[in-house]
C-alpha positions, -999 to 999 in steps of 0.1 A, spaced: -35 16 53 -26 50 68 10 47 57 -1 38 22 -25 67 19 0 91 34 27 80 9 2 83 -19 -7 119 -9 29 129 -7 36 113 -40 8 132 -56 23 164 -41 56 153 -55 42 151 -90 37 189 -90 73 194 -81 92 167 -100 69 154 -126 50 121 -131 66 89 -117 51 55 -126 56 42 -91 27 65 -80 2 44 -99 15 13 -80 11 30 -47 -24 41 -55 -34 5 -65 -17 -9 -34 -38 15 -12 -69 -2 -26 -58 -37 -12 -63 -29 25 -95 -9 18 -110 -38 -2 -100 -64 23 -117 -44 51 -150 -44 32 -146 -81 24 -138 -89 61 -173 -76 70 -188 -103 48 -168 -130 65 -187 -128 98 -213 -154 87 -185 -180 80 -172 -206 105 -145 -197 130 -118 -219 112 -125 -202 79 -124 -167 95 -91 -176 112 -75 -188 79 -88 -157 61 -75 -133 88 -41 -150 88 -39 -146 50 -51 -110 51 -26 -101 78 3 -115 57 -9 -97 26 -13 -64 44 22 -67 60 37 -73 26 18 -43 12 33 -22 41 69 -34 33 65 -28 -4 52 7 3 80 15 26 106 2 1 90 22 -28 90 53 -6 127 49 0 134 43 -37 112 72 -49 128 95 -23 163 87 -34 156 87 -71 134 117 -74 143 139 -45 179 132 -35 191 122 -70 217 98 -57 203 66 -72 222 50 -101 
């Protein structure tokens, strides 16, 4: 979540320098996934242990995928908008 928010902040700063980039909207929306899952996890306390275990496994996989996508998007945005060596 920290990585996602940091990338979002740097992307917003980059808007002022290089202009609007549609990938920023995706990064902002992706930052909401871990935040929403954290609040939802608090509601799961009253469920059975098996249900919690399945939920946390699914949540972990989703959050790891979000981290990988954010890192990839950061790489692509940096090369496309800052280094200008893409395509």
